[in-house]
BALOBA-1460 file (C-alpha; in Angstrom, 3 decimals):
// residues 370
<rec num="1" residu="m" x="135.732" y="-87.532" z="-23.846"/>
<rec num="2" residu="f" x="139.310" y="-88.592" z="-24.685"/>
<rec num="3" residu="l" x="140.264" y="-88.081" z="-21.042"/>
<rec num="4" residu="l" x="137.360" y="-90.240" z="-19.859"/>
<rec num="5" residu="m" x="138.297" y="-93.035" z="-22.269"/>
<rec num="6" residu="i" x="141.962" y="-92.898" z="-21.245"/>
<rec num="7" residu="a" x="140.923" y="-93.108" z="-17.601"/>
<rec num="8" residu="l" x="138.669" y="-96.068" z="-18.376"/>
<rec num="9" residu="c" x="141.566" y="-97.905" z="-20.065"/>
<rec num="10" residu="h" x="143.991" y="-97.358" z="-17.187"/>
<rec num="11" residu="y" x="141.460" y="-98.241" z="-14.515"/>
<rec num="12" residu="s" x="140.379" y="-101.355" z="-16.451"/>
<rec num="13" residu="a" x="143.976" y="-102.575" z="-16.557"/>
<rec num="14" residu="a" x="144.253" y="-101.990" z="-12.806"/>
<rec num="15" residu="m" x="140.911" y="-103.606" z="-11.915"/>
<rec num="16" residu="v" x="141.504" y="-106.918" z="-13.705"/>
<rec num="17" residu="f" x="144.416" y="-107.623" z="-11.376"/>
<rec num="18" residu="f" x="141.885" y="-108.136" z="-8.575"/>
<rec num="19" residu="a" x="141.264" y="-111.553" z="-10.169"/>
<rec num="20" residu="f" x="144.981" y="-112.349" z="-10.518"/>
<rec num="21" residu="p" x="145.371" y="-113.746" z="-6.939"/>
<rec num="22" residu="i" x="143.517" y="-116.857" z="-8.176"/>
<rec num="23" residu="q" x="146.317" y="-117.492" z="-10.685"/>
<rec num="24" residu="v" x="149.037" y="-116.740" z="-8.121"/>
<rec num="25" residu="i" x="147.585" y="-119.296" z="-5.702"/>
<rec num="26" residu="k" x="147.193" y="-121.825" z="-8.563"/>
<rec num="27" residu="w" x="150.939" y="-121.492" z="-9.142"/>
<rec num="28" residu="g" x="151.540" y="-122.535" z="-5.537"/>
<rec num="29" residu="y" x="152.295" y="-119.163" z="-3.996"/>
<rec num="30" residu="s" x="150.884" y="-118.014" z="-0.635"/>
<rec num="31" residu="t" x="148.544" y="-115.232" z="0.439"/>
<rec num="32" residu="m" x="151.602" y="-113.227" z="1.476"/>
<rec num="33" residu="h" x="152.951" y="-113.482" z="-2.077"/>
<rec num="34" residu="v" x="149.677" y="-111.975" z="-3.282"/>
<rec num="35" residu="a" x="150.223" y="-109.118" z="-0.806"/>
<rec num="36" residu="i" x="153.808" y="-108.552" z="-1.976"/>
<rec num="37" residu="l" x="152.684" y="-108.334" z="-5.603"/>
<rec num="38" residu="a" x="150.052" y="-105.737" z="-4.711"/>
<rec num="39" residu="f" x="152.592" y="-103.777" z="-2.652"/>
<rec num="40" residu="s" x="155.125" y="-103.851" z="-5.487"/>
<rec num="41" residu="m" x="152.683" y="-101.783" z="-7.553"/>
<rec num="42" residu="d" x="151.342" y="-99.372" z="-4.964"/>
<rec num="43" residu="g" x="154.626" y="-98.954" z="-3.077"/>
<rec num="44" residu="v" x="156.334" y="-97.880" z="-6.302"/>
<rec num="45" residu="l" x="153.343" y="-95.661" z="-7.069"/>
<rec num="46" residu="i" x="154.071" y="-93.592" z="-3.947"/>
<rec num="47" residu="a" x="157.858" y="-93.684" z="-4.362"/>
<rec num="48" residu="v" x="157.805" y="-92.123" z="-7.841"/>
<rec num="49" residu="r" x="155.227" y="-89.444" z="-7.019"/>
<rec num="50" residu="p" x="157.835" y="-86.618" z="-6.626"/>
<rec num="51" residu="l" x="159.313" y="-87.510" z="-10.041"/>
<rec num="52" residu="v" x="155.839" y="-87.530" z="-11.558"/>
<rec num="53" residu="k" x="155.269" y="-83.976" z="-10.307"/>
<rec num="54" residu="k" x="158.484" y="-82.853" z="-12.056"/>
<rec num="55" residu="l" x="157.527" y="-84.714" z="-15.242"/>
<rec num="56" residu="i" x="154.170" y="-82.955" z="-15.467"/>
<rec num="57" residu="d" x="155.621" y="-79.545" z="-14.587"/>
<rec num="58" residu="r" x="158.186" y="-79.873" z="-17.366"/>
<rec num="59" residu="h" x="156.298" y="-81.698" z="-20.121"/>
<rec num="60" residu="k" x="152.623" y="-81.039" z="-19.218"/>
<rec num="61" residu="a" x="149.865" y="-83.526" z="-18.502"/>
<rec num="62" residu="q" x="149.250" y="-84.712" z="-22.068"/>
<rec num="63" residu="k" x="152.814" y="-85.945" z="-22.563"/>
<rec num="64" residu="a" x="152.701" y="-87.532" z="-19.101"/>
<rec num="65" residu="l" x="149.623" y="-89.534" z="-20.130"/>
<rec num="66" residu="v" x="151.475" y="-90.734" z="-23.252"/>
<rec num="67" residu="v" x="154.358" y="-91.935" z="-21.058"/>
<rec num="68" residu="a" x="151.933" y="-93.618" z="-18.634"/>
<rec num="69" residu="s" x="150.176" y="-95.494" z="-21.441"/>
<rec num="70" residu="f" x="153.498" y="-96.603" z="-22.968"/>
<rec num="71" residu="l" x="154.665" y="-97.965" z="-19.596"/>
<rec num="72" residu="l" x="151.348" y="-99.772" z="-19.204"/>
<rec num="73" residu="l" x="151.976" y="-101.478" z="-22.543"/>
<rec num="74" residu="i" x="155.251" y="-102.878" z="-21.170"/>
<rec num="75" residu="v" x="153.401" y="-104.595" z="-18.289"/>
<rec num="76" residu="p" x="151.745" y="-107.465" z="-20.264"/>
<rec num="77" residu="v" x="155.018" y="-108.004" z="-22.169"/>
<rec num="78" residu="i" x="156.894" y="-108.624" z="-18.905"/>
<rec num="79" residu="l" x="154.036" y="-110.768" z="-17.597"/>
<rec num="80" residu="l" x="154.159" y="-112.924" z="-20.707"/>
<rec num="81" residu="m" x="157.919" y="-113.353" z="-20.342"/>
<rec num="82" residu="a" x="157.662" y="-113.988" z="-16.585"/>
<rec num="83" residu="g" x="155.759" y="-117.261" z="-16.647"/>
<rec num="84" residu="r" x="155.744" y="-118.297" z="-12.976"/>
<rec num="85" residu="s" x="158.861" y="-116.288" z="-12.077"/>
<rec num="86" residu="f" x="157.921" y="-114.285" z="-8.999"/>
<rec num="87" residu="p" x="160.723" y="-111.663" z="-9.384"/>
<rec num="88" residu="l" x="159.533" y="-110.890" z="-12.932"/>
<rec num="89" residu="l" x="155.924" y="-110.703" z="-11.751"/>
<rec num="90" residu="i" x="157.072" y="-108.129" z="-9.188"/>
<rec num="91" residu="l" x="158.867" y="-106.204" z="-11.945"/>
<rec num="92" residu="a" x="155.704" y="-106.142" z="-14.068"/>
<rec num="93" residu="k" x="153.630" y="-104.831" z="-11.186"/>
<rec num="94" residu="a" x="156.292" y="-102.210" z="-10.410"/>
<rec num="95" residu="f" x="156.068" y="-100.921" z="-14.002"/>
<rec num="96" residu="h" x="152.300" y="-100.826" z="-13.560"/>
<rec num="97" residu="g" x="152.774" y="-98.767" z="-10.386"/>
<rec num="98" residu="v" x="154.846" y="-96.163" z="-12.244"/>
<rec num="99" residu="a" x="152.291" y="-95.998" z="-15.067"/>
<rec num="100" residu="l" x="149.377" y="-95.648" z="-12.676"/>
<rec num="101" residu="s" x="151.126" y="-92.988" z="-10.588"/>
<rec num="102" residu="i" x="151.746" y="-90.822" z="-13.660"/>
<rec num="103" residu="f" x="148.191" y="-91.318" z="-14.888"/>
<rec num="104" residu="l" x="146.531" y="-90.452" z="-11.558"/>
<rec num="105" residu="v" x="148.402" y="-87.173" z="-11.113"/>
<rec num="106" residu="a" x="148.017" y="-86.120" z="-14.762"/>
<rec num="107" residu="n" x="144.304" y="-86.920" z="-14.626"/>
<rec num="108" residu="l" x="143.947" y="-84.838" z="-11.454"/>
<rec num="109" residu="v" x="145.682" y="-81.889" z="-13.179"/>
<rec num="110" residu="y" x="143.060" y="-81.889" z="-15.945"/>
<rec num="111" residu="v" x="140.199" y="-82.139" z="-13.451"/>
<rec num="112" residu="h" x="141.678" y="-79.365" z="-11.314"/>
<rec num="113" residu="v" x="141.849" y="-76.992" z="-14.298"/>
<rec num="114" residu="l" x="138.596" y="-77.891" z="-16.055"/>
<rec num="115" residu="f" x="136.256" y="-77.617" z="-13.040"/>
<rec num="116" residu="p" x="135.775" y="-74.644" z="-10.665"/>
<rec num="117" residu="p" x="136.231" y="-75.242" z="-6.889"/>
<rec num="118" residu="e" x="132.495" y="-75.172" z="-6.177"/>
<rec num="119" residu="m" x="132.028" y="-78.149" z="-8.518"/>
<rec num="120" residu="t" x="134.911" y="-80.240" z="-7.120"/>
<rec num="121" residu="r" x="132.737" y="-82.641" z="-5.149"/>
<rec num="122" residu="r" x="130.238" y="-83.248" z="-7.948"/>
<rec num="123" residu="a" x="132.943" y="-83.502" z="-10.631"/>
<rec num="124" residu="l" x="134.871" y="-86.081" z="-8.632"/>
<rec num="125" residu="l" x="131.689" y="-88.084" z="-8.133"/>
<rec num="126" residu="w" x="130.996" y="-88.107" z="-11.873"/>
<rec num="127" residu="l" x="134.548" y="-88.682" z="-13.073"/>
<rec num="128" residu="g" x="135.161" y="-91.298" z="-10.388"/>
<rec num="129" residu="a" x="132.739" y="-93.520" z="-12.263"/>
<rec num="130" residu="t" x="135.548" y="-94.432" z="-14.684"/>
<rec num="131" residu="a" x="137.286" y="-96.289" z="-11.847"/>
<rec num="132" residu="i" x="134.165" y="-98.363" z="-11.229"/>
<rec num="133" residu="l" x="132.821" y="-99.114" z="-14.715"/>
<rec num="134" residu="p" x="135.492" y="-101.786" z="-15.413"/>
<rec num="135" residu="q" x="134.238" y="-103.827" z="-12.472"/>
<rec num="136" residu="l" x="130.930" y="-104.456" z="-14.241"/>
<rec num="137" residu="v" x="132.584" y="-106.552" z="-16.947"/>
<rec num="138" residu="f" x="136.349" y="-106.793" z="-16.907"/>
<rec num="139" residu="i" x="136.933" y="-108.518" z="-13.553"/>
<rec num="140" residu="s" x="134.510" y="-111.325" z="-14.449"/>
<rec num="141" residu="f" x="136.203" y="-111.554" z="-17.855"/>
<rec num="142" residu="a" x="139.607" y="-111.841" z="-16.162"/>
<rec num="143" residu="e" x="138.331" y="-114.477" z="-13.727"/>
<rec num="144" residu="k" x="136.968" y="-116.638" z="-16.548"/>
<rec num="145" residu="a" x="140.197" y="-116.290" z="-18.542"/>
<rec num="146" residu="i" x="142.261" y="-117.414" z="-15.554"/>
<rec num="147" residu="l" x="140.001" y="-120.285" z="-14.506"/>
<rec num="148" residu="s" x="139.855" y="-121.588" z="-18.089"/>
<rec num="149" residu="g" x="143.653" y="-121.594" z="-18.330"/>
<rec num="150" residu="r" x="143.710" y="-118.928" z="-21.073"/>
<rec num="151" residu="l" x="146.160" y="-116.604" z="-19.385"/>
<rec num="152" residu="w" x="147.154" y="-115.194" z="-22.788"/>
<rec num="153" residu="l" x="143.644" y="-113.716" z="-22.996"/>
<rec num="154" residu="f" x="144.161" y="-112.002" z="-19.639"/>
<rec num="155" residu="y" x="147.477" y="-110.493" z="-20.757"/>
<rec num="156" residu="g" x="146.060" y="-109.633" z="-24.177"/>
<rec num="157" residu="g" x="143.229" y="-107.671" z="-22.604"/>
<rec num="158" residu="i" x="145.710" y="-105.508" z="-20.674"/>
<rec num="159" residu="a" x="147.760" y="-104.953" z="-23.840"/>
<rec num="160" residu="f" x="144.644" y="-103.863" z="-25.755"/>
<rec num="161" residu="m" x="143.744" y="-101.324" z="-23.055"/>
<rec num="162" residu="a" x="147.289" y="-99.960" z="-23.064"/>
<rec num="163" residu="i" x="147.363" y="-99.564" z="-26.860"/>
<rec num="164" residu="l" x="143.982" y="-97.799" z="-26.858"/>
<rec num="165" residu="a" x="145.094" y="-95.474" z="-24.024"/>
<rec num="166" residu="l" x="148.321" y="-94.675" z="-25.887"/>
<rec num="167" residu="f" x="146.431" y="-93.853" z="-29.100"/>
<rec num="168" residu="l" x="143.960" y="-91.592" z="-27.272"/>
<rec num="169" residu="s" x="146.734" y="-89.883" z="-25.290"/>
<rec num="170" residu="l" x="148.503" y="-88.928" z="-28.506"/>
<rec num="171" residu="r" x="145.292" y="-87.291" z="-29.761"/>
<rec num="172" residu="l" x="144.549" y="-85.454" z="-26.498"/>
<rec num="173" residu="s" x="145.120" y="-81.698" z="-26.473"/>
<rec num="174" residu="e" x="147.578" y="-80.160" z="-24.018"/>
<rec num="175" residu="r" x="144.824" y="-78.349" z="-22.177"/>
<rec num="176" residu="g" x="145.285" y="-78.682" z="-18.438"/>
<rec num="177" residu="g" x="148.801" y="-77.304" z="-18.191"/>
<rec num="178" residu="s" x="150.946" y="-78.135" z="-15.214"/>
<rec num="179" residu="l" x="150.560" y="-77.972" z="-11.459"/>
<rec num="180" residu="e" x="151.484" y="-74.725" z="-9.751"/>
<rec num="181" residu="s" x="154.857" y="-74.544" z="-8.026"/>
<rec num="182" residu="p" x="156.065" y="-74.745" z="-5.395"/>
<rec num="183" residu="t" x="154.145" y="-77.538" z="-3.727"/>
<rec num="184" residu="r" x="154.642" y="-77.388" z="0.044"/>
<rec num="185" residu="i" x="153.139" y="-80.258" z="2.001"/>
<rec num="186" residu="a" x="155.070" y="-80.053" z="5.284"/>
<rec num="187" residu="p" x="152.993" y="-77.214" z="6.888"/>
<rec num="188" residu="l" x="149.856" y="-79.325" z="6.556"/>
<rec num="189" residu="f" x="151.143" y="-81.874" z="9.059"/>
<rec num="190" residu="h" x="151.019" y="-79.256" z="11.817"/>
<rec num="191" residu="r" x="147.260" y="-78.972" z="11.438"/>
<rec num="192" residu="k" x="145.171" y="-81.403" z="13.481"/>
<rec num="193" residu="e" x="142.265" y="-80.964" z="11.093"/>
<rec num="194" residu="f" x="144.355" y="-82.106" z="8.124"/>
<rec num="195" residu="l" x="145.637" y="-85.158" z="10.033"/>
<rec num="196" residu="y" x="142.038" y="-86.019" z="10.894"/>
<rec num="197" residu="l" x="140.956" y="-85.780" z="7.244"/>
<rec num="198" residu="a" x="144.036" y="-87.688" z="6.076"/>
<rec num="199" residu="f" x="143.210" y="-90.570" z="8.432"/>
<rec num="200" residu="l" x="139.652" y="-90.749" z="7.092"/>
<rec num="201" residu="v" x="140.957" y="-90.763" z="3.496"/>
<rec num="202" residu="f" x="143.369" y="-93.553" z="4.466"/>
<rec num="203" residu="s" x="140.589" y="-95.519" z="6.180"/>
<rec num="204" residu="q" x="138.130" y="-95.541" z="3.283"/>
<rec num="205" residu="a" x="140.885" y="-96.550" z="0.870"/>
<rec num="206" residu="l" x="142.178" y="-99.278" z="3.204"/>
<rec num="207" residu="v" x="138.754" y="-100.924" z="3.470"/>
<rec num="208" residu="i" x="138.319" y="-101.075" z="-0.301"/>
<rec num="209" residu="c" x="141.960" y="-102.001" z="-0.913"/>
<rec num="210" residu="i" x="141.896" y="-105.103" z="1.291"/>
<rec num="211" residu="s" x="138.394" y="-106.017" z="0.132"/>
<rec num="212" residu="s" x="139.396" y="-105.839" z="-3.531"/>
<rec num="213" residu="n" x="142.814" y="-107.502" z="-3.316"/>
<rec num="214" residu="f" x="141.713" y="-110.492" z="-1.258"/>
<rec num="215" residu="m" x="138.069" y="-110.852" z="-2.305"/>
<rec num="216" residu="a" x="138.963" y="-113.498" z="-4.909"/>
<rec num="217" residu="l" x="140.454" y="-115.713" z="-2.203"/>
<rec num="218" residu="l" x="137.593" y="-115.161" z="0.238"/>
<rec num="219" residu="l" x="134.855" y="-115.969" z="-2.268"/>
<rec num="220" residu="e" x="136.746" y="-118.953" z="-3.667"/>
<rec num="221" residu="k" x="136.638" y="-120.514" z="-0.180"/>
<rec num="222" residu="k" x="132.863" y="-120.059" z="-0.228"/>
<rec num="223" residu="g" x="132.481" y="-121.328" z="-3.793"/>
<rec num="224" residu="i" x="131.013" y="-118.015" z="-4.978"/>
<rec num="225" residu="s" x="131.863" y="-116.347" z="-8.303"/>
<rec num="226" residu="l" x="133.659" y="-112.990" z="-8.244"/>
<rec num="227" residu="w" x="130.877" y="-111.199" z="-10.098"/>
<rec num="228" residu="r" x="128.682" y="-111.614" z="-6.999"/>
<rec num="229" residu="f" x="130.910" y="-109.023" z="-5.336"/>
<rec num="230" residu="f" x="132.348" y="-106.773" z="-8.044"/>
<rec num="231" residu="t" x="129.259" y="-106.298" z="-10.228"/>
<rec num="232" residu="p" x="126.800" y="-105.182" z="-7.497"/>
<rec num="233" residu="y" x="129.590" y="-103.184" z="-5.835"/>
<rec num="234" residu="a" x="130.197" y="-101.356" z="-9.127"/>
<rec num="235" residu="v" x="126.474" y="-100.774" z="-9.690"/>
<rec num="236" residu="g" x="126.066" y="-99.305" z="-6.205"/>
<rec num="237" residu="t" x="129.053" y="-97.016" z="-6.669"/>
<rec num="238" residu="l" x="127.952" y="-95.889" z="-10.127"/>
<rec num="239" residu="l" x="124.470" y="-95.116" z="-8.807"/>
<rec num="240" residu="v" x="125.901" y="-92.634" z="-6.301"/>
<rec num="241" residu="r" x="128.554" y="-91.251" z="-8.657"/>
<rec num="242" residu="g" x="126.062" y="-90.932" z="-11.496"/>
<rec num="243" residu="p" x="122.293" y="-90.309" z="-11.143"/>
<rec num="244" residu="l" x="122.513" y="-89.500" z="-7.425"/>
<rec num="245" residu="a" x="125.661" y="-87.338" z="-7.624"/>
<rec num="246" residu="v" x="123.792" y="-84.017" z="-7.543"/>
<rec num="247" residu="w" x="121.712" y="-85.078" z="-4.524"/>
<rec num="248" residu="v" x="124.673" y="-86.489" z="-2.594"/>
<rec num="249" residu="s" x="126.709" y="-83.318" z="-3.213"/>
<rec num="250" residu="k" x="124.010" y="-81.358" z="-1.330"/>
<rec num="251" residu="v" x="123.944" y="-83.632" z="1.745"/>
<rec num="252" residu="s" x="125.979" y="-82.395" z="4.713"/>
<rec num="253" residu="p" x="129.528" y="-83.843" z="4.784"/>
<rec num="254" residu="r" x="129.120" y="-85.136" z="8.343"/>
<rec num="255" residu="i" x="126.045" y="-87.194" z="7.439"/>
<rec num="256" residu="v" x="127.765" y="-88.603" z="4.336"/>
<rec num="257" residu="l" x="130.837" y="-89.648" z="6.318"/>
<rec num="258" residu="v" x="129.005" y="-91.132" z="9.299"/>
<rec num="259" residu="l" x="126.536" y="-93.116" z="7.202"/>
<rec num="260" residu="g" x="129.190" y="-94.069" z="4.647"/>
<rec num="261" residu="f" x="131.707" y="-95.514" z="7.092"/>
<rec num="262" residu="s" x="128.988" y="-97.175" z="9.184"/>
<rec num="263" residu="a" x="127.485" y="-98.878" z="6.136"/>
<rec num="264" residu="m" x="130.957" y="-99.961" z="4.994"/>
<rec num="265" residu="a" x="131.544" y="-101.662" z="8.340"/>
<rec num="266" residu="l" x="128.181" y="-103.449" z="8.247"/>
<rec num="267" residu="s" x="128.479" y="-104.572" z="4.643"/>
<rec num="268" residu="a" x="132.070" y="-105.835" z="5.084"/>
<rec num="269" residu="a" x="130.958" y="-107.817" z="8.135"/>
<rec num="270" residu="g" x="128.078" y="-109.279" z="6.128"/>
<rec num="271" residu="i" x="130.406" y="-110.380" z="3.329"/>
<rec num="272" residu="v" x="132.517" y="-112.249" z="5.898"/>
<rec num="273" residu="v" x="129.632" y="-113.866" z="7.774"/>
<rec num="274" residu="f" x="127.208" y="-114.773" z="4.992"/>
<rec num="275" residu="h" x="127.613" y="-117.745" z="2.655"/>
<rec num="276" residu="d" x="124.446" y="-117.218" z="0.631"/>
<rec num="277" residu="p" x="125.296" y="-115.748" z="-2.823"/>
<rec num="278" residu="l" x="122.251" y="-113.448" z="-2.731"/>
<rec num="279" residu="l" x="123.228" y="-111.991" z="0.663"/>
<rec num="280" residu="i" x="126.809" y="-111.499" z="-0.550"/>
<rec num="281" residu="l" x="125.395" y="-109.653" z="-3.562"/>
<rec num="282" residu="m" x="123.267" y="-107.392" z="-1.355"/>
<rec num="283" residu="c" x="126.165" y="-106.593" z="0.981"/>
<rec num="284" residu="s" x="128.400" y="-105.816" z="-1.977"/>
<rec num="285" residu="f" x="125.800" y="-103.431" z="-3.398"/>
<rec num="286" residu="l" x="125.591" y="-101.663" z="-0.014"/>
<rec num="287" residu="l" x="129.387" y="-101.448" z="0.156"/>
<rec num="288" residu="g" x="129.455" y="-99.749" z="-3.258"/>
<rec num="289" residu="i" x="126.816" y="-97.194" z="-2.230"/>
<rec num="290" residu="a" x="128.625" y="-96.472" z="1.040"/>
<rec num="291" residu="f" x="132.088" y="-96.099" z="-0.458"/>
<rec num="292" residu="a" x="131.173" y="-93.984" z="-3.499"/>
<rec num="293" residu="p" x="130.748" y="-90.542" z="-1.867"/>
<rec num="294" residu="l" x="133.507" y="-90.811" z="0.747"/>
<rec num="295" residu="q" x="136.635" y="-89.723" z="-1.132"/>
<rec num="296" residu="p" x="134.922" y="-86.887" z="-3.109"/>
<rec num="297" residu="t" x="133.354" y="-85.626" z="0.117"/>
<rec num="298" residu="l" x="136.654" y="-85.732" z="2.019"/>
<rec num="299" residu="i" x="138.512" y="-83.925" z="-0.770"/>
<rec num="300" residu="s" x="135.831" y="-81.237" z="-1.021"/>
<rec num="301" residu="v" x="135.871" y="-80.726" z="2.769"/>
<rec num="302" residu="a" x="139.664" y="-80.419" z="2.730"/>
<rec num="303" residu="v" x="139.565" y="-77.853" z="-0.103"/>
<rec num="304" residu="e" x="136.865" y="-75.813" z="1.670"/>
<rec num="305" residu="r" x="138.478" y="-75.912" z="5.095"/>
<rec num="306" residu="i" x="142.141" y="-75.423" z="4.163"/>
<rec num="307" residu="k" x="142.467" y="-72.543" z="1.728"/>
<rec num="308" residu="y" x="146.200" y="-72.198" z="1.164"/>
<rec num="309" residu="e" x="148.496" y="-74.312" z="-1.052"/>
<rec num="310" residu="k" x="145.644" y="-76.129" z="-2.782"/>
<rec num="311" residu="n" x="147.960" y="-78.231" z="-4.945"/>
<rec num="312" residu="a" x="149.967" y="-79.272" z="-1.906"/>
<rec num="313" residu="l" x="146.706" y="-80.169" z="-0.181"/>
<rec num="314" residu="l" x="145.439" y="-82.269" z="-3.100"/>
<rec num="315" residu="t" x="148.801" y="-84.018" z="-3.426"/>
<rec num="316" residu="a" x="148.863" y="-84.814" z="0.289"/>
<rec num="317" residu="v" x="145.280" y="-86.096" z="0.374"/>
<rec num="318" residu="i" x="145.775" y="-88.331" z="-2.665"/>
<rec num="319" residu="t" x="149.060" y="-89.601" z="-1.186"/>
<rec num="320" residu="s" x="147.175" y="-90.606" z="1.959"/>
<rec num="321" residu="d" x="144.821" y="-92.601" z="-0.268"/>
<rec num="322" residu="d" x="147.797" y="-94.129" z="-2.098"/>
<rec num="323" residu="m" x="149.451" y="-95.162" z="1.180"/>
<rec num="324" residu="a" x="146.413" y="-97.260" z="2.009"/>
<rec num="325" residu="w" x="146.695" y="-98.988" z="-1.368"/>
<rec num="326" residu="a" x="150.427" y="-99.527" z="-0.817"/>
<rec num="327" residu="f" x="150.410" y="-100.852" z="2.743"/>
<rec num="328" residu="g" x="146.886" y="-102.276" z="2.802"/>
<rec num="329" residu="p" x="147.867" y="-105.452" z="0.919"/>
<rec num="330" residu="l" x="150.736" y="-106.063" z="3.363"/>
<rec num="331" residu="i" x="148.361" y="-105.621" z="6.303"/>
<rec num="332" residu="g" x="145.817" y="-107.919" z="4.665"/>
<rec num="333" residu="g" x="148.503" y="-110.446" z="3.751"/>
<rec num="334" residu="f" x="149.881" y="-110.495" z="7.299"/>
<rec num="335" residu="l" x="146.422" y="-111.028" z="8.788"/>
<rec num="336" residu="g" x="145.576" y="-113.448" z="5.980"/>
<rec num="337" residu="k" x="148.407" y="-115.771" z="7.000"/>
<rec num="338" residu="t" x="146.080" y="-116.841" z="9.808"/>
<rec num="339" residu="s" x="142.889" y="-116.570" z="7.770"/>
<rec num="340" residu="v" x="141.584" y="-114.293" z="5.033"/>
<rec num="341" residu="v" x="138.495" y="-113.845" z="7.213"/>
<rec num="342" residu="v" x="140.665" y="-112.235" z="9.923"/>
<rec num="343" residu="a" x="141.771" y="-109.586" z="7.410"/>
<rec num="344" residu="y" x="138.135" y="-108.670" z="6.790"/>
<rec num="345" residu="y" x="137.392" y="-108.347" z="10.491"/>
<rec num="346" residu="g" x="140.307" y="-105.904" z="10.590"/>
<rec num="347" residu="v" x="138.600" y="-103.924" z="7.826"/>
<rec num="348" residu="v" x="135.367" y="-103.824" z="9.831"/>
<rec num="349" residu="f" x="137.306" y="-102.461" z="12.827"/>
<rec num="350" residu="v" x="138.927" y="-99.683" z="10.762"/>
<rec num="351" residu="a" x="135.605" y="-98.658" z="9.196"/>
<rec num="352" residu="t" x="133.933" y="-98.576" z="12.634"/>
<rec num="353" residu="i" x="136.669" y="-96.335" z="14.086"/>
<rec num="354" residu="a" x="136.367" y="-94.021" z="11.062"/>
<rec num="355" residu="a" x="132.580" y="-93.822" z="11.542"/>
<rec num="356" residu="l" x="133.031" y="-92.835" z="15.191"/>
<rec num="357" residu="l" x="135.641" y="-90.208" z="14.263"/>
<rec num="358" residu="s" x="133.285" y="-88.815" z="11.613"/>
<rec num="359" residu="f" x="130.550" y="-88.492" z="14.218"/>
<rec num="360" residu="w" x="132.746" y="-86.747" z="16.801"/>
<rec num="361" residu="g" x="135.383" y="-85.134" z="14.579"/>
<rec num="362" residu="p" x="135.678" y="-81.506" z="13.435"/>
<rec num="363" residu="v" x="133.814" y="-81.664" z="10.112"/>
<rec num="364" residu="n" x="131.960" y="-78.386" z="9.755"/>
<rec num="365" residu="e" x="128.994" y="-77.970" z="7.488"/>
<rec num="366" residu="g" x="130.368" y="-75.198" z="5.326"/>
<rec num="367" residu="p" x="133.501" y="-73.369" z="4.240"/>
<rec num="368" residu="q" x="135.609" y="-71.725" z="6.949"/>
<rec num="369" residu="k" x="137.847" y="-68.687" z="6.744"/>
<rec num="370" residu="e" x="141.519" y="-69.119" z="7.510"/>
């Protein structure tokens, strides 16, 4: 339970920043500045990953979570000091990237130890709900705080989450240990099947990354409140990662991937085209349902198909996901210089290609021997 609450705190702090582009634009910065801020977090997240591995190996996951929560507490302090200073805003987001990188790996260590391989897909569906729950409430809360000019409330909310995560981390047992060593990733890149799976992991993350980071700007142009996207999206995702998790875990991986990526493409296109709040809500709900099973399914397929160096495999797959979150904002910002709508058409294209690859690609229905 402590681990779930810690995850909820860290994910809540990350999710509220999806409303922050509104404040950045209010200060007179451009869409590209929004992209740079997002990259400053996720780029650092990838850069420090090797150091995070060493930290967990040496001090175990519990101490790593304490460090992550302490670093998260520094973020609102820097933000408060920054004012409108863009370099200091970048520094704050970089600290957040380090904190999030440590948390994600440490959290994965606990999951990897606590659940047997045959439960990986279902466990990731259930535990992934902590990344979605904050979107039901906290993003709307952040939007209202920003629009009402009470930025101190926005920063205070992040500080509260960090303090709670730090307190819970100190009370967490050291169960979970450290990752096995050595972790060898290089051999994986010689396998076409791994590259195929890595591209699909990158694709599903890229679609959600651009959608989340630039949704505030897109909906503001249409005069639609953020909750019309994030709340139904969260409900759809929670439905699949909660009550429907057992059923989804029994559906063939190929069907999940084909339908998931296809529905993502359709729903993203609908969000771009429609201006009716109800239609936006429906498309967002569909996007949540489509996205929810993709990453757990891809990870479970990778674990079943590639038997050796499991920790290297998990690290590589998660890094592929992280790369989408690092470079996605830059891609969206570059396209958004013309129009934010263009960025979303790019997302539709990526999701469509991924759906076609899922249909024709080498995803087998069951485990394979090496």
